[in-house]
ZADO-1210 file (C-alpha; in nm, 4 decimals, padded with zeros to 6 digits):
<atoms>
<atom x="06.2439" y="-00.1873" z="-06.1151" code="UNK" pos="1"/>
<atom x="06.0393" y="-00.5049" z="-05.9305" code="UNK" pos="2"/>
<atom x="05.9896" y="-00.8265" z="-06.1632" code="UNK" pos="3"/>
<atom x="05.8845" y="-01.0656" z="-05.9221" code="UNK" pos="4"/>
<atom x="06.1841" y="-01.3129" z="-05.8750" code="UNK" pos="5"/>
<atom x="06.4041" y="-01.4414" z="-05.6022" code="UNK" pos="6"/>
<atom x="06.7176" y="-01.2669" z="-05.5768" code="UNK" pos="7"/>
<atom x="06.9993" y="-01.4550" z="-05.6573" code="UNK" pos="8"/>
<atom x="07.3953" y="-01.4017" z="-05.6516" code="UNK" pos="9"/>
<atom x="07.4854" y="-01.2126" z="-05.9790" code="UNK" pos="10"/>
<atom x="07.6996" y="-01.4395" z="-06.2731" code="UNK" pos="11"/>
<atom x="08.0579" y="-01.4136" z="-06.2979" code="UNK" pos="12"/>
<atom x="08.2084" y="-01.0895" z="-06.4811" code="UNK" pos="13"/>
<atom x="08.4494" y="-01.1100" z="-06.7407" code="UNK" pos="14"/>
<atom x="08.7538" y="-00.8660" z="-06.7807" code="UNK" pos="15"/>
<atom x="08.5343" y="-00.7277" z="-07.0882" code="UNK" pos="16"/>
<atom x="08.2191" y="-00.7162" z="-06.9273" code="UNK" pos="17"/>
<atom x="08.0247" y="-00.3449" z="-06.9109" code="UNK" pos="18"/>
<atom x="07.8495" y="-00.3166" z="-06.6069" code="UNK" pos="19"/>
<atom x="07.5877" y="00.0006" z="-06.4776" code="UNK" pos="20"/>
<atom x="07.3227" y="00.0078" z="-06.2680" code="UNK" pos="21"/>
<atom x="06.9444" y="00.1591" z="-06.2416" code="UNK" pos="22"/>
<atom x="06.8490" y="00.3695" z="-05.9613" code="UNK" pos="23"/>
<atom x="06.5488" y="00.5598" z="-05.8558" code="UNK" pos="24"/>
<atom x="06.4460" y="00.7622" z="-05.5546" code="UNK" pos="25"/>
<atom x="06.4940" y="00.4184" z="-05.3302" code="UNK" pos="26"/>
<atom x="06.8652" y="00.4442" z="-05.3335" code="UNK" pos="27"/>
<atom x="06.8277" y="00.8055" z="-05.1982" code="UNK" pos="28"/>
<atom x="07.1711" y="01.0599" z="-05.2239" code="UNK" pos="29"/>
<atom x="07.4578" y="00.8288" z="-05.4164" code="UNK" pos="30"/>
<atom x="07.8038" y="00.8644" z="-05.4347" code="UNK" pos="31"/>
<atom x="07.8449" y="00.8873" z="-05.7856" code="UNK" pos="32"/>
<atom x="08.2344" y="00.8930" z="-05.7716" code="UNK" pos="33"/>
<atom x="08.2423" y="00.5730" z="-05.5643" code="UNK" pos="34"/>
<atom x="08.0267" y="00.4387" z="-05.8298" code="UNK" pos="35"/>
<atom x="08.2749" y="00.4683" z="-06.0947" code="UNK" pos="36"/>
<atom x="08.5589" y="00.3932" z="-05.8846" code="UNK" pos="37"/>
<atom x="08.3483" y="00.0636" z="-05.8413" code="UNK" pos="38"/>
<atom x="08.3499" y="00.0162" z="-06.2510" code="UNK" pos="39"/>
<atom x="08.0196" y="00.0635" z="-06.3071" code="UNK" pos="40"/>
<atom x="07.9946" y="00.2472" z="-06.6695" code="UNK" pos="41"/>
<atom x="07.6361" y="00.3576" z="-06.7169" code="UNK" pos="42"/>
<atom x="07.3209" y="00.3937" z="-06.5587" code="UNK" pos="43"/>
<atom x="06.9548" y="00.3742" z="-06.6046" code="UNK" pos="44"/>
<atom x="06.7466" y="00.6617" z="-06.3791" code="UNK" pos="45"/>
<atom x="06.4197" y="00.6819" z="-06.3573" code="UNK" pos="46"/>
<atom x="06.2755" y="00.9382" z="-06.4066" code="UNK" pos="47"/>
<atom x="05.9096" y="00.9319" z="-06.3795" code="UNK" pos="48"/>
<atom x="05.6030" y="00.6723" z="-06.3188" code="UNK" pos="49"/>
<atom x="05.2547" y="00.6844" z="-06.4324" code="UNK" pos="50"/>
<atom x="05.1040" y="01.0139" z="-06.4762" code="UNK" pos="51"/>
<atom x="05.1574" y="01.1989" z="-06.1615" code="UNK" pos="52"/>
<atom x="05.5376" y="01.0713" z="-06.0119" code="UNK" pos="53"/>
<atom x="05.8266" y="01.2367" z="-06.1016" code="UNK" pos="54"/>
<atom x="06.1524" y="01.0878" z="-05.9468" code="UNK" pos="55"/>
<atom x="06.2639" y="01.2862" z="-05.7040" code="UNK" pos="56"/>
<atom x="06.6249" y="01.2043" z="-05.6903" code="UNK" pos="57"/>
<atom x="06.6448" y="01.1621" z="-06.0858" code="UNK" pos="58"/>
<atom x="06.8009" y="01.5519" z="-06.1230" code="UNK" pos="59"/>
<atom x="07.0511" y="01.5081" z="-05.8759" code="UNK" pos="60"/>
<atom x="07.1445" y="01.1065" z="-06.0047" code="UNK" pos="61"/>
<atom x="07.1813" y="01.2632" z="-06.3673" code="UNK" pos="62"/>
<atom x="07.4178" y="01.5463" z="-06.2637" code="UNK" pos="63"/>
<atom x="07.5957" y="01.3019" z="-06.0614" code="UNK" pos="64"/>
<atom x="07.6352" y="01.0431" z="-06.3124" code="UNK" pos="65"/>
<atom x="07.7480" y="01.2575" z="-06.6013" code="UNK" pos="66"/>
<atom x="08.0036" y="01.4488" z="-06.3576" code="UNK" pos="67"/>
<atom x="08.1279" y="01.0783" z="-06.2778" code="UNK" pos="68"/>
<atom x="08.1891" y="00.9762" z="-06.6098" code="UNK" pos="69"/>
<atom x="07.9166" y="00.7523" z="-06.6386" code="UNK" pos="70"/>
<atom x="07.6745" y="00.6969" z="-06.9436" code="UNK" pos="71"/>
<atom x="07.3180" y="00.7895" z="-06.8661" code="UNK" pos="72"/>
<atom x="06.9637" y="00.6858" z="-06.9728" code="UNK" pos="73"/>
<atom x="06.6408" y="00.7804" z="-06.8302" code="UNK" pos="74"/>
<atom x="06.3793" y="00.5832" z="-06.7842" code="UNK" pos="75"/>
<atom x="05.9704" y="00.6071" z="-06.7360" code="UNK" pos="76"/>
<atom x="05.7771" y="00.3088" z="-06.5109" code="UNK" pos="77"/>
<atom x="05.4721" y="00.2603" z="-06.7406" code="UNK" pos="78"/>
<atom x="05.1604" y="00.2334" z="-06.4796" code="UNK" pos="79"/>
<atom x="04.9042" y="00.1442" z="-06.8047" code="UNK" pos="80"/>
<atom x="04.5279" y="00.1448" z="-06.7295" code="UNK" pos="81"/>
<atom x="04.2336" y="00.1909" z="-06.9355" code="UNK" pos="82"/>
<atom x="04.1674" y="00.5751" z="-06.9208" code="UNK" pos="83"/>
<atom x="04.1641" y="00.7535" z="-07.2280" code="UNK" pos="84"/>
<atom x="04.4814" y="00.8458" z="-07.3574" code="UNK" pos="85"/>
<atom x="04.6110" y="00.7271" z="-07.0738" code="UNK" pos="86"/>
<atom x="04.9656" y="00.6233" z="-07.2873" code="UNK" pos="87"/>
<atom x="04.9658" y="00.9187" z="-07.4596" code="UNK" pos="88"/>
<atom x="04.9454" y="01.1525" z="-07.0880" code="UNK" pos="89"/>
<atom x="05.2579" y="00.9165" z="-06.9367" code="UNK" pos="90"/>
<atom x="05.4404" y="00.9857" z="-07.2594" code="UNK" pos="91"/>
<atom x="05.3912" y="01.3410" z="-07.2282" code="UNK" pos="92"/>
<atom x="05.4865" y="01.3413" z="-06.8565" code="UNK" pos="93"/>
<atom x="05.7751" y="01.1168" z="-06.9104" code="UNK" pos="94"/>
<atom x="05.9101" y="01.4062" z="-07.1789" code="UNK" pos="95"/>
<atom x="05.8443" y="01.6721" z="-06.9393" code="UNK" pos="96"/>
<atom x="06.0129" y="01.5464" z="-06.6435" code="UNK" pos="97"/>
<atom x="06.3053" y="01.3362" z="-06.8262" code="UNK" pos="98"/>
<atom x="06.6084" y="01.5589" z="-06.9628" code="UNK" pos="99"/>
<atom x="06.7051" y="01.3640" z="-07.2838" code="UNK" pos="100"/>
<atom x="07.0072" y="01.5305" z="-07.4308" code="UNK" pos="101"/>
<atom x="07.2974" y="01.4187" z="-07.7581" code="UNK" pos="102"/>
<atom x="07.5464" y="01.1704" z="-07.5732" code="UNK" pos="103"/>
<atom x="07.2965" y="01.0482" z="-07.3216" code="UNK" pos="104"/>
<atom x="07.1730" y="00.7154" z="-07.3600" code="UNK" pos="105"/>
<atom x="06.8441" y="00.6396" z="-07.5816" code="UNK" pos="106"/>
<atom x="06.5111" y="00.6448" z="-07.3660" code="UNK" pos="107"/>
<atom x="06.3665" y="00.3566" z="-07.2020" code="UNK" pos="108"/>
<atom x="06.0428" y="00.2331" z="-07.1045" code="UNK" pos="109"/>
<atom x="06.0116" y="00.0162" z="-06.8216" code="UNK" pos="110"/>
<atom x="05.6626" y="-00.2115" z="-06.8963" code="UNK" pos="111"/>
<atom x="05.6508" y="-00.5051" z="-06.5976" code="UNK" pos="112"/>
<atom x="05.3024" y="-00.4028" z="-06.4722" code="UNK" pos="113"/>
<atom x="04.9354" y="-00.5243" z="-06.6783" code="UNK" pos="114"/>
<atom x="04.6942" y="-00.3570" z="-06.4013" code="UNK" pos="115"/>
<atom x="04.4721" y="-00.6082" z="-06.5555" code="UNK" pos="116"/>
<atom x="04.4432" y="-00.5210" z="-06.9689" code="UNK" pos="117"/>
<atom x="04.4888" y="-00.7663" z="-07.1429" code="UNK" pos="118"/>
<atom x="04.7772" y="-00.8513" z="-07.4170" code="UNK" pos="119"/>
<atom x="04.5804" y="-00.6476" z="-07.6829" code="UNK" pos="120"/>
<atom x="04.5166" y="-00.3494" z="-07.4518" code="UNK" pos="121"/>
<atom x="04.8947" y="-00.3886" z="-07.3623" code="UNK" pos="122"/>
<atom x="05.0736" y="-00.3791" z="-07.6521" code="UNK" pos="123"/>
<atom x="04.8131" y="-00.1136" z="-07.8262" code="UNK" pos="124"/>
<atom x="04.9368" y="00.1122" z="-07.4924" code="UNK" pos="125"/>
<atom x="05.2946" y="00.0059" z="-07.5708" code="UNK" pos="126"/>
<atom x="05.2940" y="00.1377" z="-07.9242" code="UNK" pos="127"/>
<atom x="05.1497" y="00.4402" z="-07.8630" code="UNK" pos="128"/>
<atom x="05.3984" y="00.5356" z="-07.5726" code="UNK" pos="129"/>
<atom x="05.6767" y="00.4278" z="-07.7716" code="UNK" pos="130"/>
<atom x="05.5697" y="00.5940" z="-08.1162" code="UNK" pos="131"/>
<atom x="05.5286" y="00.9273" z="-07.9130" code="UNK" pos="132"/>
<atom x="05.8794" y="00.9185" z="-07.7431" code="UNK" pos="133"/>
<atom x="06.0292" y="00.8581" z="-08.0732" code="UNK" pos="134"/>
<atom x="05.8788" y="01.1238" z="-08.2689" code="UNK" pos="135"/>
<atom x="05.9568" y="01.3824" z="-07.9660" code="UNK" pos="136"/>
<atom x="06.3327" y="01.2529" z="-07.9306" code="UNK" pos="137"/>
<atom x="06.4588" y="01.1203" z="-08.2684" code="UNK" pos="138"/>
<atom x="06.5165" y="00.7765" z="-08.1400" code="UNK" pos="139"/>
<atom x="06.3499" y="00.4264" z="-08.0936" code="UNK" pos="140"/>
<atom x="06.3065" y="00.3857" z="-07.6913" code="UNK" pos="141"/>
<atom x="06.4733" y="00.0846" z="-07.5254" code="UNK" pos="142"/>
<atom x="06.2098" y="-00.2122" z="-07.3744" code="UNK" pos="143"/>
<atom x="06.2501" y="-00.3661" z="-07.0914" code="UNK" pos="144"/>
<atom x="06.0326" y="-00.6208" z="-06.9709" code="UNK" pos="145"/>
<atom x="06.1408" y="-00.9516" z="-06.7715" code="UNK" pos="146"/>
<atom x="06.0436" y="-01.2678" z="-06.9659" code="UNK" pos="147"/>
<atom x="05.7372" y="-01.3781" z="-06.7159" code="UNK" pos="148"/>
<atom x="05.5517" y="-01.0898" z="-06.7894" code="UNK" pos="149"/>
<atom x="05.5726" y="-01.0532" z="-07.1689" code="UNK" pos="150"/>
<atom x="05.5307" y="-01.4179" z="-07.2257" code="UNK" pos="151"/>
<atom x="05.1720" y="-01.3520" z="-07.0283" code="UNK" pos="152"/>
<atom x="05.0901" y="-01.0402" z="-07.0414" code="UNK" pos="153"/>
<atom x="05.2172" y="-00.9841" z="-07.4018" code="UNK" pos="154"/>
<atom x="05.1142" y="-01.3003" z="-07.5293" code="UNK" pos="155"/>
<atom x="05.5033" y="-01.3327" z="-07.6107" code="UNK" pos="156"/>
<atom x="05.4630" y="-01.1095" z="-07.9016" code="UNK" pos="157"/>
<atom x="05.7820" y="-00.9980" z="-08.0605" code="UNK" pos="158"/>
<atom x="05.5786" y="-00.6996" z="-08.3154" code="UNK" pos="159"/>
<atom x="05.8374" y="-00.4369" z="-08.1054" code="UNK" pos="160"/>
<atom x="06.1639" y="-00.6428" z="-08.2211" code="UNK" pos="161"/>
<atom x="06.0039" y="-00.6898" z="-08.6009" code="UNK" pos="162"/>
<atom x="05.9319" y="-00.3265" z="-08.5854" code="UNK" pos="163"/>
<atom x="06.2406" y="-00.1518" z="-08.4938" code="UNK" pos="164"/>
<atom x="06.2377" y="-00.1813" z="-08.0955" code="UNK" pos="165"/>
<atom x="06.5343" y="-00.3842" z="-08.1064" code="UNK" pos="166"/>
<atom x="06.7016" y="-00.2949" z="-07.7944" code="UNK" pos="167"/>
<atom x="06.5783" y="-00.5187" z="-07.5347" code="UNK" pos="168"/>
<atom x="06.6551" y="-00.4933" z="-07.1566" code="UNK" pos="169"/>
<atom x="06.5637" y="-00.7937" z="-06.9773" code="UNK" pos="170"/>
<atom x="06.5159" y="-00.8232" z="-06.6289" code="UNK" pos="171"/>
<atom x="06.6099" y="-01.1966" z="-06.5424" code="UNK" pos="172"/>
<atom x="06.8129" y="-01.2488" z="-06.1843" code="UNK" pos="173"/>
<atom x="07.0273" y="-01.5601" z="-06.2291" code="UNK" pos="174"/>
<atom x="07.3793" y="-01.6707" z="-06.2066" code="UNK" pos="175"/>
<atom x="07.3348" y="-01.8391" z="-06.5840" code="UNK" pos="176"/>
<atom x="07.5920" y="-01.6914" z="-06.7982" code="UNK" pos="177"/>
<atom x="07.3066" y="-01.5486" z="-07.0109" code="UNK" pos="178"/>
<atom x="06.9134" y="-01.4200" z="-06.9710" code="UNK" pos="179"/>
<atom x="06.6306" y="-01.6156" z="-07.0649" code="UNK" pos="180"/>
<atom x="06.4991" y="-01.3953" z="-07.3353" code="UNK" pos="181"/>
<atom x="06.1315" y="-01.3634" z="-07.4450" code="UNK" pos="182"/>
<atom x="05.9686" y="-01.3219" z="-07.7716" code="UNK" pos="183"/>
<atom x="06.1572" y="-01.5636" z="-08.0106" code="UNK" pos="184"/>
<atom x="06.5077" y="-01.4666" z="-07.8438" code="UNK" pos="185"/>
<atom x="06.3440" y="-01.0707" z="-07.9154" code="UNK" pos="186"/>
<atom x="06.3112" y="-01.1443" z="-08.2996" code="UNK" pos="187"/>
<atom x="06.6378" y="-01.2785" z="-08.3567" code="UNK" pos="188"/>
<atom x="06.7946" y="-00.9387" z="-08.1837" code="UNK" pos="189"/>
<atom x="06.8815" y="-01.1122" z="-07.8365" code="UNK" pos="190"/>
<atom x="06.8981" y="-00.9364" z="-07.5459" code="UNK" pos="191"/>
<atom x="07.1021" y="-00.5778" z="-07.5310" code="UNK" pos="192"/>
<atom x="07.0890" y="-00.5136" z="-07.1233" code="UNK" pos="193"/>
<atom x="07.0427" y="-00.7661" z="-06.8662" code="UNK" pos="194"/>
<atom x="06.9426" y="-00.6811" z="-06.5145" code="UNK" pos="195"/>
<atom x="07.1021" y="-00.9949" z="-06.3205" code="UNK" pos="196"/>
<atom x="07.0597" y="-00.8992" z="-05.9733" code="UNK" pos="197"/>
<atom x="06.8003" y="-00.6845" z="-05.7586" code="UNK" pos="198"/>
<atom x="07.0221" y="-00.7137" z="-05.4532" code="UNK" pos="199"/>
<atom x="07.3607" y="-00.5912" z="-05.5805" code="UNK" pos="200"/>
<atom x="07.6012" y="-00.3993" z="-05.3291" code="UNK" pos="201"/>
<atom x="07.8219" y="-00.1132" z="-05.5270" code="UNK" pos="202"/>
<atom x="07.9940" y="00.1273" z="-05.3061" code="UNK" pos="203"/>
<atom x="07.8707" y="00.4704" z="-05.2933" code="UNK" pos="204"/>
<atom x="07.4642" y="00.3240" z="-05.2445" code="UNK" pos="205"/>
<atom x="07.3126" y="00.2664" z="-04.9184" code="UNK" pos="206"/>
<atom x="07.1476" y="-00.0761" z="-04.9707" code="UNK" pos="207"/>
<atom x="07.0547" y="-00.3078" z="-05.2350" code="UNK" pos="208"/>
<atom x="07.0713" y="-00.1929" z="-05.6060" code="UNK" pos="209"/>
<atom x="06.9933" y="-00.3247" z="-05.9583" code="UNK" pos="210"/>
<atom x="07.2809" y="-00.4923" z="-06.1394" code="UNK" pos="211"/>
<atom x="07.2629" y="-00.4364" z="-06.5129" code="UNK" pos="212"/>
<atom x="07.5327" y="-00.5518" z="-06.7376" code="UNK" pos="213"/>
<atom x="07.5551" y="-00.4802" z="-07.1814" code="UNK" pos="214"/>
<atom x="07.5989" y="-00.7709" z="-07.3957" code="UNK" pos="215"/>
<atom x="07.9377" y="-00.6348" z="-07.5579" code="UNK" pos="216"/>
<atom x="08.2651" y="-00.4869" z="-07.4604" code="UNK" pos="217"/>
<atom x="08.1431" y="-00.0917" z="-07.5221" code="UNK" pos="218"/>
<atom x="07.8748" y="00.0493" z="-07.5899" code="UNK" pos="219"/>
<atom x="07.7899" y="00.1286" z="-07.9188" code="UNK" pos="220"/>
<atom x="07.7499" y="00.4685" z="-08.0681" code="UNK" pos="221"/>
<atom x="07.4039" y="00.3528" z="-08.1614" code="UNK" pos="222"/>
<atom x="07.2550" y="00.3505" z="-07.7980" code="UNK" pos="223"/>
<atom x="07.3335" y="00.7071" z="-07.7491" code="UNK" pos="224"/>
<atom x="07.1215" y="01.0254" z="-07.8747" code="UNK" pos="225"/>
<atom x="07.2978" y="01.1751" z="-08.1738" code="UNK" pos="226"/>
</atoms>
């Protein structure tokens, strides 16, 4: 995930912090036992992007993270365009490549590039993708975005928060105690997950990795597929 920002140190964790990571093939082969031993409790795993890309490390990451005891969720990197049925085709591609089983965290849509589409077109695109994945899985997906993209490319709409998509995963790289939250504090729901750094150092992973935090002291059942 690549929201445009200057990398900064991570905010200080508290004793009750629930920390995790998000990964893709960029991180290569991961030693998930070491990740778990470092205190990470959940992982978002890229399954797909656009309509042609399947993440080559997804299956290995899912198996390894689950075996190490981490909660896992699968995400799709959206690459919206004006081609007919593009959102539907991307949803189909995600569902074909992701494994979304009982006990997994609910799936996620990584929505951070506009490719020149205006807010109305992007909103319709996201509505289609989310609706199709929700129908197929029985759960409403998490939305990942960053404040700059949402406030400009999405015209800071709160439609999604008001229509059942209340779980926000916000990317805001800062040392502040909390992130900037778009869409009027996500329609009053606030943030659920916060990607607070793209430059994390975690045992078991070579190179930098995205660091995430849950807004609470334990992951509730509502974040998991029944």
